[in-house]
C-alpha positions, 0 to 999 in steps of 0.5 A: 459506554458498557451499556451501549457496547452491549446493545451494539453487540446484540445488534451485531450478532443479529446481523451476523445471523442474518448474513449466515442465513443469506449465504446459502451457497456456502458449503459445509466445509466453509462452516468448518474452515478452522479444520486444517485437514479439510481438503475441499476448496472453500469460498466466502463472499460478502454482500455490500451493505445497504447504504454503501456506494457501489459501482456498475462498470464490471460484472464479476463472478467467482467460483471454486475451480474448476466447476463450482457454483458461480457467485456474483460479486457487487463492486465497491466504488473507491475513487481515483485521483488525476491531477491536471498539470495545467490548472493543478486541479484534481479530478476524481474518477470512479473505480471498482473493488471487490473482495472475498475469501478463499482456499483455492483455487478459484476462477474469476469471470469478469465482464467489462460492461462498457464493451469494446474490449480489445485487451486485458491485463492483470497486474502486478505483472510479476504474478504472471497472470495471463487472462483468457479474453472472450469478447468483453469477458475475461477469465483467470484463476487464482491459486492462492489469495493475491491482490490484483488489478484488472485493466481493460484497454489500458484504462487507468481509472476505471479498473477493477481491484480484486482483494482476496484473503484466506478463509478466516480462522479463529474470529473473536467471539461476539460477546468477548468483553475486550472486543468491539465487534462489528458484524455484517452491515453498515455501522456508524458511531457518535461523532464519527470517531471511535476512541479505542482503549488499551487492550481492546480489539476492534473487529470488522467481520467480513461484510461489515462496513464501519463509517468512522475514524478510529483513534488509537492514541496514548494506548497499548496493545490495541488490535484492529482486524477483520475482513471488513471495511473501514469507510472514512466519513469524508475523503479527507478526514477519517481512517485509523490514527495510531499516535503515542501508542505501543505494541499494536496490530492492524490486520486485513482491514480494507480502508476506503477514502483514508489511510493509516497514520502513525505518530510517535508509534512504537512496535506496530505490525501491519499485515495485509491492510488495503488502502484507497484514497482520492482526497487532498493529502491522501497519503496511504501510510504517513509515518512520523517519529515512529520506531519498529514498524512492519508493513507486510503484504499491504496494498495502496492506491493513493492520491498522495504518497503511498508511504510517507516516512518523516521525522518531526511535524506538528506535535510529533518529535523524535527519530524514525527508525527500524521500518520494514515495508515488504511484500507490498503493492503500491500505486500512486496516482499522485506523488511518490509510492515511497517518500522518505525524509521531507519533514524534520526538526531544524532546531533539534535535528533527527535521524531517519534510519534502518529502513528495509524495502523488500519484495515490492511491486510498484505499479504506477507513479504520476507526478508533474512537479519535479520536486515530488518525483521518484518512485522511491524518493530519499529527500533529506530536508529539515536537518534530517539525516537519512542513513542505512536504507536497504532496497531489495527485490523491487519491481517497477512497472512502466509508470505514467510520469516521474522518476524511478529514483530521486535521492536529494539533500534538499532545502525545499522552502515550501516545507523546510526550514533548513537543508537536510544533513545528508543521505548515507549508506544505501544499498539497492539490490535487484531493482528492476524497471521495465518501461519508457516513461521514466524521467532521468533519476537524480542524485543530488547532494546539496554541498560538500557538507550536506552530501550523499555518501556510499550508495551501492546498486547490485544487479540494477536491471533496466529494460533487461540490461544489467547496469554495472560500472564494468559494463561495455560503454565508452571509457569517458562515460559515467555509468549513470549515462547509460541509463540517462541518470544524473549524479552531481559532484556532491555524491561520493562512492556511488557504485554499480555492481553485478551480483557476481561482483558484489559476492566477490567483494563480500567474500574478500 
């Protein structure tokens, strides 16, 4: 193994040298990006390696603002999934993605090559980016790295996904014996599976595409990072699997055609990873029986749940607890952006607890099946108990088909062998929804012994209206009636507060 790794590093070093020679438009300041005192704007772009699929729906150029030299970007070609509600079949549409690094600001110029442009939108809406539209070309500026989606004429699938990072500092050395280094270019591994030992770093340099599945199993202190791309060998097999492992990190890598799975993982930090899936069961971040996981700044466009948070399934056993999802952007073409609780252990019941979902933009949700709706779904099945969940500063844009929330203690016989034990202690602060497509949100306890207890909303805003128990309404209306939601008789202590009322209650 050491011989092959040494040979690979030699080839990768040659690839890095070739890329450096090819990027003649970079200024000297880029070469010294580690110098924090350098005031000049910096921009680094990467060609797509030969042998990797591209998309030709957009012409994309970028430059340092306001008058740097334009650089043209080729587009990667992730798929996007659409389910036919009549037949159940799934159609895969082509989409586009570019990525680059910068220290800003930068200006983007994007031309829609199909023509006929009448409007353009840059999402998430919370960023407040209003592009200048000139025929089929639009321009806008990014002051700092953000991940955005450009939509033309409200097109759902033929979009441009723009992924950006800060100019990389402190990249590992090519010859570091603890680094599996993949330089610019397309790389494969025998059998399409790379097994990563303890203490190693897998590094994908900008411009690198590694076509493989990464197995991080039964190990500790593994890092997977870099500004490159991990391309799954197929749309249903591949990606990164962190199982029975501890103290790991995943940073910046773009995952195309598969996501990142966690089974009995502990103490894992995932920072600014991006996931695109379009295959069957295309969950972005499936999590089983894992503890102390943080997802910060991640992006997901998925053909199943963007985040799926479960207890027991297959060979994984144990509670799931202490999970944080923050500063993320989620788009679910199928199923839920965030789904919690479906799978567990009826024979030895487990707990899913201590979840924090904070500062998240949910861009879309499309699910025809009523059993699987909800931008955020807490669905306790298989004797699971879901408790201590906090949702804060979550912005939901108008999605295509589904519910804003679905909280349900359930016995879904397709997946469950028993009813869930309950849902308890949920606090939702500063949740906003703007749109008209949402079906009624549902809050359904199973029975008096399998109930939903103590759910509090603070500053829930629906289409600009703060929803509170004290709002003006007919005295015989439930607060849920004002937003056409439904809570059954097995939901107790459901409260809707204004911020002032919540602060007063906390002070008393």
